[in-house]
N, C-alpha and C positions, 0 to 999 in steps of 0.2 A: 667723492670718488666715482660714485655710480652715476651722478649729475654727470660730470666730466665726460666718463666714458662714453655716455650717451649722446652727449653734445658732440663730440668729436667724430662718432660713428654716423651720426645724422649729418654733419658736413660733409662727411665721405660721400655719403648717399647722394646728398646733392649736387655734389660737384661731377660724379658719375652721370649723375642723370642729365646734367648740363650739356656734359660732352656728348653724350649718346644722342641728346636733342638735335645734334648739328649734324647729321647724316654721317655718312661714310665719307673716306677719302675722296671717292670718285666724283661723289656728286658735289662735293666741295670745291672740288677742282671747276666743275662744271659751271658752277655758280659763279665762281672768283672770275673765270675768262668771261662770260657772258658779260659780266660788269666791265671786263677790259678789253674792248674789241682792238686797243692798239696791239695787243700781244703782250705776252710776258714770259720769262725765261723759269726753269725749275727753280733755279735758287730763289729767287722772288715768290713764286707760290709757296714754297716750302717755309719762308720767311712769314708771309703775310697769314697762313692757315695754321702756323705755330707747329709745325710736323718736326719730330725729332729728329728725322734723318733727311738729308735732299732725296736720296735715292728712291724715298717714298713717292715724291712728286715726279720723279724722272719714270718710276715704273708705271704709275698711273697713266702719265702723260702719253707714254709711248704706247700702251694698250689702248687709250682712248682714239690715239690716231691709228691704229689698226681697224678699230670699229667705225672709223670715218666721222666721228663725232668731232673731232679737232684735226688741227694742221700742225705740223712741225715744220719750221723753216727757218735755214741758217741766216743770221743777222749781227753785223756787227761783231764777228767771232764766236757767236752763242747760237744756241737753238732756241728759237720762241715758239711758244704755243698761241695759236689762233682758234678760238671757236668757231666753227662751220655753222652752227646752228642748225634748226630742225631736227633736233634732239628724237621727236617721235618716230621719225621716217627710219631710224637705224634699230636694230634689235640689239637689246643688252647682252654683252657675252660675259664669260666668265673671265676674269684677269689670268692671263697668262704667263708671264713675264714676271718673276718675283725673288727675290733675295731669299724669302723667308721659307714657304713661298705659298701665294694664296690658292693655286691650284693642287695644293698637297706634293708638289714635286720640288726638289732642290733647284737652286739655280742653276747647277750645271747639268740637270736633265737636258735632254737633246732637244725636245720641244722648245724649252726655254731659249736654248742656244740658236734655235733656228730663228725665233721672234726677235731675240735681240739682232742679229744679222740682218733680217728684213727690215727692220725699222731704221737700221744703219744705212741700208741701200738706198731706201727711200728718200732720206735725208740726203744723200749725195745724189740726188736725181734720177735714180734708175726706177724702172716700173717693174713690179714684180709680177709675173706671168703665173707662176706656179710654187707652191708651197706643199711640201710631201706632209701627211699625217702621219706623225710619229707613232700615235697610239696603236693606229691599224697597219703599223709597219708597210705604209705605201710603197710600191716600188718607184723608181725614177729618181731624176734628179732632186735632192732635197731643196734647193730652190733655183728657178729657172727665172732670170731677170735680163732686162736690156736697156741700154742709154743710147738712145738715136738707132745706129745701125750696128752698135756693139752688144754682144750678147753675152751675157755671163751665166756661168753654172756654179753651185755651190754644193760641195758635200761637207755635212755636220756631225759632229758626235759630241756625246756628252761625255762625263765621266763615269766609270761603272763603279758599283757599290761593292762587285765581288761576290763571290759564291762560296760554298761551303767548302770547295776543291779549289779554287782559284782567288789568289788576293786581287784586290782592286789595280795593283800596277801592274800585275801580269796581263789581267784582262783589259787593261788600258793599251797595252803593247799590241795586243792581238786588233783590237778597235783600230788602231792608227794604222797598221798594215792594210786592213780591209779598206780604210778610206783613201790611202795611198793609191791602192790599186783601182778604186773609182777615178782619181785623176789622171792615172795613166791610160785609161782606156777612153776617157772622155777625150785626152789629147788626140788619138788614134782617131776619134770621131769626127773632130772639127779643128783644124790647125790654127784657126784665128780666135776662137772662144777665149774670153777671160776666165780663168779656172781659179778657184777658192777654195780651201780647204779650213774650216771653222772648227774650233776647239775651243773649251773652257780654258781658261790660263791657269793651267796647274803644271807645278815643276816637273812632273814624270813626261808630259806632252812636250816641254819646252826641250826637256834634253833629247828626247825621240826625234824633234823636227831638227836639231843641229847636227844630227846623223846623216841627214837625208837633204842636206843643203845644195849638194851638187845634183841632184835630181831636181830640186826646185829651181835651179838655173837654167838646166838643159830642157826641161818639160814646161817651163815657164807658168807658174802658177803664185798665189798669194797666200800666206798663213793669216788669218784672222783669229785673232786672240781676244775672245769676250771675257771681262772681268765680272765679277761677283755684282757689281753696282748695273750691269747692263752695258756698260761702255764698251767700245770695239778699238782694238789696236791691230792696223794692218801693217806687215811686213812680207 
């Protein structure tokens, strides 16, 4: 029995050591893309690297694109990842978009919502001019972008954790109203700009959005719903 137990524990340690020796997911994805200059999508990466969940590949690839190390392009109805090369020219950054999350924040934190939207807009051909720093509560548009002569401003909110006196649902209502005010004031600032309201896809926010559909039609803006996987639905 002692021998069997020792053998089992030893095998587990060996397997663990082998896994850790392969490097982090970030480095493994970079190595894989270097070996596949023709490009590959998130599903293929997750399968090739034997990741437990597809979103692990999606999250890291979107962050690598933000760092400038890879490029994500739509191809045949899917998003493909291409290694850009010259990794040493780019500083390594902490991963910001996560479902877990790697930056210590939940996926529905405002900073993660912003990053998901920024990556989505890049994939749609928009050029990002500005992204507000959530942690320092930087003022101004949360995201300012343009595509040709068309400019777009995005206001984003996460989902609250609540306080000792206020439930998350109640606080979400306050945040929703504040963000809607941004949309209204921006429309007065520019009548031709594209405006968007970015939110994590929670039932509470969905119900609130249904109540202001008449405002959406009149003011002309879009809702951008960010899923837990980081994907974006525009309505």
